[in-house]
Every structure is written in structure tokens, then in C-alpha cells.
DOLUM-717792 format. One record per residue (C-alpha): chain; x, y, z; residue in one letter. Coordinates in steps of 0.2 Angstrom, whole numbers, plus 5000, padded with zeros to 4 digits. Example, Ala and Ser with C-alpha at 12.3 -4.5 7.8 and 13.67 -1.06 7.14 Angstrom:
BEGIN
<'A', <5062, 4978, 5039>, 'A'>;
<'A', <5068, 4995, 5036>, 'S'>;
***
This chain:
BEGIN
<'A', <4737, 4795, 5258>, 'M'>;
<'A', <4735, 4792, 5277>, 'S'>;
<'A', <4750, 4784, 5286>, 'I'>;
<'A', <4746, 4776, 5302>, 'N'>;
<'A', <4760, 4773, 5314>, 'I'>;
<'A', <4758, 4761, 5328>, 'L'>;
<'A', <4769, 4751, 5341>, 'H'>;
<'A', <4772, 4734, 5333>, 'A'>;
<'A', <4761, 4720, 5339>, 'D'>;
<'A', <4768, 4703, 5339>, 'P'>;
<'A', <4752, 4694, 5332>, 'E'>;
<'A', <4748, 4707, 5319>, 'R'>;
<'A', <4766, 4712, 5313>, 'D'>;
<'A', <4778, 4698, 5314>, 'S'>;
<'A', <4774, 4691, 5297>, 'E'>;
<'A', <4775, 4707, 5287>, 'P'>;
<'A', <4791, 4713, 5297>, 'I'>;
<'A', <4800, 4696, 5293>, 'S'>;
<'A', <4794, 4697, 5275>, 'N'>;
<'A', <4801, 4714, 5273>, 'L'>;
<'A', <4818, 4710, 5281>, 'I'>;
<'A', <4819, 4696, 5269>, 'N'>;
<'A', <4815, 4707, 5254>, 'I'>;
<'A', <4829, 4719, 5260>, 'C'>;
<'A', <4841, 4704, 5262>, 'I'>;
<'A', <4838, 4699, 5244>, 'T'>;
<'A', <4841, 4718, 5239>, 'E'>;
<'A', <4857, 4718, 5250>, 'K'>;
<'A', <4850, 4733, 5259>, 'R'>;
<'A', <4852, 4727, 5277>, 'T'>;
<'A', <4865, 4719, 5289>, 'V'>;
<'A', <4851, 4709, 5297>, 'L'>;
<'A', <4850, 4690, 5295>, 'S'>;
<'A', <4835, 4681, 5288>, 'S'>;
<'A', <4820, 4681, 5300>, 'Y'>;
<'A', <4805, 4670, 5301>, 'T'>;
<'A', <4788, 4676, 5307>, 'P'>;
<'A', <4790, 4665, 5323>, 'E'>;
<'A', <4807, 4672, 5327>, 'G'>;
<'A', <4801, 4690, 5324>, 'E'>;
<'A', <4786, 4687, 5335>, 'K'>;
<'A', <4798, 4681, 5349>, 'R'>;
<'A', <4809, 4696, 5346>, 'Y'>;
<'A', <4794, 4708, 5348>, 'L'>;
<'A', <4787, 4699, 5363>, 'E'>;
<'A', <4804, 4700, 5372>, 'D'>;
<'A', <4807, 4719, 5369>, 'L'>;
<'A', <4812, 4728, 5385>, 'G'>;
<'A', <4806, 4745, 5391>, 'D'>;
<'A', <4820, 4754, 5381>, 'R'>;
<'A', <4817, 4745, 5365>, 'E'>;
<'A', <4804, 4749, 5352>, 'A'>;
<'A', <4798, 4744, 5335>, 'V'>;
<'A', <4785, 4755, 5326>, 'F'>;
<'A', <4775, 4750, 5310>, 'V'>;
<'A', <4767, 4760, 5297>, 'A'>;
<'A', <4751, 4756, 5288>, 'Y'>;
<'A', <4743, 4764, 5274>, 'I'>;
<'A', <4724, 4760, 5275>, 'D'>;
<'A', <4726, 4742, 5280>, 'D'>;
<'A', <4742, 4738, 5270>, 'Q'>;
<'A', <4759, 4736, 5279>, 'F'>;
<'A', <4771, 4749, 5273>, 'A'>;
<'A', <4787, 4747, 5284>, 'G'>;
<'A', <4794, 4748, 5301>, 'F'>;
<'A', <4808, 4756, 5311>, 'A'>;
<'A', <4816, 4751, 5327>, 'G'>;
<'A', <4827, 4758, 5341>, 'M'>;
<'A', <4836, 4750, 5356>, 'S'>;
<'A', <4850, 4755, 5367>, 'P'>;
<'A', <4867, 4754, 5358>, 'R'>;
<'A', <4878, 4749, 5373>, 'W'>;
<'A', <4866, 4743, 5387>, 'P'>;
<'A', <4881, 4736, 5397>, 'Y'>;
<'A', <4887, 4754, 5402>, 'S'>;
<'A', <4877, 4766, 5412>, 'D'>;
<'A', <4888, 4780, 5404>, 'K'>;
<'A', <4881, 4775, 5387>, 'L'>;
<'A', <4863, 4773, 5390>, 'L'>;
<'A', <4859, 4788, 5381>, 'H'>;
<'A', <4865, 4780, 5365>, 'C'>;
<'A', <4853, 4771, 5353>, 'G'>;
<'A', <4855, 4760, 5338>, 'E'>;
<'A', <4840, 4759, 5325>, 'G'>;
<'A', <4835, 4756, 5308>, 'G'>;
<'A', <4821, 4759, 5295>, 'T'>;
<'A', <4814, 4747, 5282>, 'W'>;
<'A', <4801, 4752, 5269>, 'V'>;
<'A', <4792, 4740, 5257>, 'M'>;
<'A', <4798, 4743, 5239>, 'P'>;
<'A', <4781, 4750, 5233>, 'E'>;
<'A', <4781, 4763, 5247>, 'F'>;
<'A', <4798, 4770, 5246>, 'R'>;
<'A', <4800, 4788, 5243>, 'G'>;
<'A', <4782, 4792, 5249>, 'R'>;
<'A', <4786, 4798, 5267>, 'G'>;
<'A', <4784, 4782, 5276>, 'I'>;
<'A', <4801, 4782, 5284>, 'G'>;
<'A', <4799, 4800, 5289>, 'R'>;
<'A', <4782, 4797, 5297>, 'A'>;
<'A', <4790, 4782, 5306>, 'L'>;
<'A', <4803, 4793, 5314>, 'W'>;
<'A', <4793, 4809, 5317>, 'D'>;
<'A', <4777, 4800, 5324>, 'Q'>;
<'A', <4786, 4785, 5332>, 'G'>;
<'A', <4805, 4784, 5335>, 'V'>;
<'A', <4809, 4802, 5339>, 'F'>;
<'A', <4795, 4805, 5352>, 'P'>;
<'A', <4799, 4788, 5360>, 'W'>;
<'A', <4818, 4792, 5360>, 'C'>;
<'A', <4813, 4808, 5369>, 'K'>;
<'A', <4802, 4799, 5382>, 'K'>;
<'A', <4816, 4786, 5386>, 'V'>;
<'A', <4831, 4797, 5386>, 'G'>;
<'A', <4840, 4792, 5370>, 'L'>;
<'A', <4849, 4807, 5364>, 'T'>;
<'A', <4863, 4800, 5353>, 'R'>;
<'A', <4856, 4789, 5339>, 'L'>;
<'A', <4865, 4779, 5326>, 'G'>;
<'A', <4862, 4766, 5312>, 'A'>;
<'A', <4873, 4755, 5302>, 'T'>;
<'A', <4869, 4756, 5283>, 'V'>;
<'A', <4876, 4747, 5268>, 'M'>;
<'A', <4888, 4759, 5260>, 'A'>;
<'A', <4880, 4755, 5243>, 'H'>;
<'A', <4862, 4760, 5249>, 'N'>;
<'A', <4863, 4778, 5244>, 'L'>;
<'A', <4844, 4780, 5246>, 'G'>;
<'A', <4845, 4775, 5264>, 'S'>;
<'A', <4860, 4786, 5268>, 'I'>;
<'A', <4851, 4801, 5259>, 'A'>;
<'A', <4835, 4797, 5270>, 'F'>;
<'A', <4845, 4798, 5286>, 'Y'>;
<'A', <4854, 4814, 5281>, 'E'>;
<'A', <4837, 4822, 5278>, 'K'>;
<'A', <4832, 4817, 5296>, 'L'>;
<'A', <4848, 4826, 5302>, 'G'>;
<'A', <4860, 4812, 5303>, 'F'>;
<'A', <4878, 4814, 5298>, 'H'>;
<'A', <4890, 4801, 5292>, 'I'>;
<'A', <4902, 4797, 5306>, 'N'>;
<'A', <4913, 4784, 5297>, 'G'>;
<'A', <4915, 4770, 5285>, 'Y'>;
<'A', <4918, 4752, 5289>, 'H'>;
<'A', <4928, 4744, 5275>, 'R'>;
<'A', <4923, 4726, 5272>, 'K'>;
<'A', <4913, 4725, 5288>, 'M'>;
<'A', <4898, 4715, 5282>, 'V'>;
<'A', <4902, 4697, 5276>, 'K'>;
<'A', <4889, 4692, 5263>, 'W'>;
<'A', <4893, 4675, 5258>, 'G'>;
<'A', <4911, 4675, 5251>, 'D'>;
<'A', <4910, 4694, 5248>, 'E'>;
<'A', <4914, 4708, 5260>, 'Y'>;
<'A', <4904, 4724, 5259>, 'L'>;
<'A', <4907, 4741, 5266>, 'D'>;
<'A', <4895, 4750, 5278>, 'S'>;
<'A', <4892, 4767, 5284>, 'V'>;
<'A', <4890, 4773, 5302>, 'E'>;
<'A', <4878, 4787, 5303>, 'I'>;
<'A', <4873, 4797, 5319>, 'E'>;
<'A', <4862, 4810, 5326>, 'L'>;
<'A', <4864, 4820, 5342>, 'N'>;
<'A', <4845, 4822, 5346>, 'Y'>;
<'A', <4841, 4835, 5359>, 'Y'>;
<'A', <4822, 4839, 5356>, 'P'>;
***
């Protein structure tokens, strides 16, 4: 199995990314809202110099994506802090896609742009995602009780962080 990691292309990747986000929404695996291919295309086209989305392909099949952006871009004292996430198609989970996205895409890019404190917000019941980030070296920094409003239900989330000094 050969995993190809690329910068996301608005034309090529908008539809598979939005489809995967919507799959993860139905699974209650993401805090993101529903996306359309058109909305995702605009998002990818508008990425700034300190924002990136990477995609994974196995052969020609879309397998997942990961993104990173400044966490608090309004303060020059916090520009080293990034907020990211990882999403993998259900049929490719547990096969090294997430690790490849970070090792070949996100981590080298973070080093290049100077992001050294990385974070992510994960649904507290998504134990597989928490374990994945822990394997990357992230640590749980805290729990947010009832942070995510899902319809009439309030769900907990976990804040995970990594001080990344390559």
C-alpha cells in the first residue's frame, strides 16, 4: 500500500473532503459543521500562508485529510500555536493514513511556518482519535464538559496538545 500525501487542491479535493466531513458528522466524530463541496472549495481557495490542508491518496482513492492553522492569529505572542485535525475514511482507519498525513504533511509544514505548540479538539467519546493523537505525542490537556451542542444534546470534548520542537 503506497500512501501519497499532497497539499489539498480545491478542484480535486473539495468534494471528497466535504463528503468525509459529513460522514464524520453522522458518526458524531467531529465538531465541524456540515460542508458542501462548494463551501469546501472556497475554504481551500482562501487558505492563507499559515494555513494548510493535506490529503492522502492510496493509488487514486481519497483516504483522508488533515489540516492546521494558527490557533489565535490575533496575537503576535501566540502565533506559534496551531489548531488542527485529522479525518480518515472509515475503510482506511487503522492503516497508517493519519500518521502519514502528519509525518509527511503537517509536521514538516509546521516546522516550516514556525508552529511549535499544536492542539486539537476531539469529541470525548472518540477514543480511537484520542489514542491516535497520543501515538503522535499529544497529551490530553483538559476536558470540556458539555462543550459541543449536538441538536438538543450537549457532548464533552477533549483538548489535546503537543509542544513540537523538531
